[in-house]
N, C-alpha and C positions, 0 to 999 in steps of 0.2 A: 625533781619535785620533792618538796619538803613534806614528810609524813610524820605525824606525831601519834604514837601508839600508847594507849593507857589500858590498864587492866583493873577490873573490879572484882573483889572477893577471891582473888588468887594471885600468885606470882608466876608469870610466864617465863619459860626458859628461853634461851637465845635462839634455839631451833624454831620455835613457834613464831617468835618476833621476826626472824629472818624470812620465814615462809610468807607471813602476812605482807611484809615489806616488798618482797619479790613480786607477789601477785598484784599488789596495788600499783607498783611501778610499771607493770606491763600495760596499764590503761593509757599510758602516754602514747602508745602505738595507735590508738584510736583518735586521740585529740591531744595535740602538744600544748594546748593553752591552759592546761590544768596548773593552777598556781600552787596549791598545797592541799593537804588532806588531814583529816582527823579520824582515828580509828579507836574505838572502845571495845575491848573484849570483856565480856561479862559472864560470870558463872552464876546461873540462877540456882537458888537453894532448893528447888523443888526436886521431888523424887523421879520426875519424868526423865526419860532418856535424852530427849531433845532439850537440854538445859544449857547449851553453849550459845551465847548471843553475840553477834557482832554488829556494831553500828559504824557506818562509814559515811563521812561527810567530805565531799570534794568541793573545793573552792575554785570556780571557773568564772571567767568574765560573764557578767550578766547575773545569773542566779546560781546558787549552790545546788549540788545534787546530793541527796541523802538516801540511804538504804539501810534497812535493819533486817537481818536474817537470823534464823535459828537452825541449829543442827545438832547431830549427835557428837560431833567433834568440832573444834575450832577450824580445822582444815576444811571440813565439809561446809561449814557456814561461810567461810571465806570464799571458797570456790563459787558458791551460789551467789554471794554478794557481788563478786567481781563480774559474773555473767550478767547480772541485773544492771550493774553500773555500766558495763560495756554497751548494753542496749540503750540505756538512757543517754549516754554520751553520743552515740551514733544519731539518735533522734535529735538531740540538741544541736549537733554539728550540721545536720541536714536543714534544720530550721534556720540556723544562722546563714547558711548558703542562700536560702530563698530570699532573705532580706536584702 
């Protein structure tokens, strides 16, 4: 699966990019029809502790799946986003089976 990762308001190190790539790649276990994905990591300029934002858009046959999550760290936000995406993918896959 082809994943494009962008960062906004900061420069990510290789360790973070590898972590995000690895987590998103695991979604193929739930549905192997994922065509590609776009990930945007954004650092919000607020003083709030939950200022790390991740946007993930997966391109699958039919409609795209999108999720946006916020966390104290990008790793936490990524984990939450992947859990939400896994649930959405399972629902979409079940819906496709019924058709």
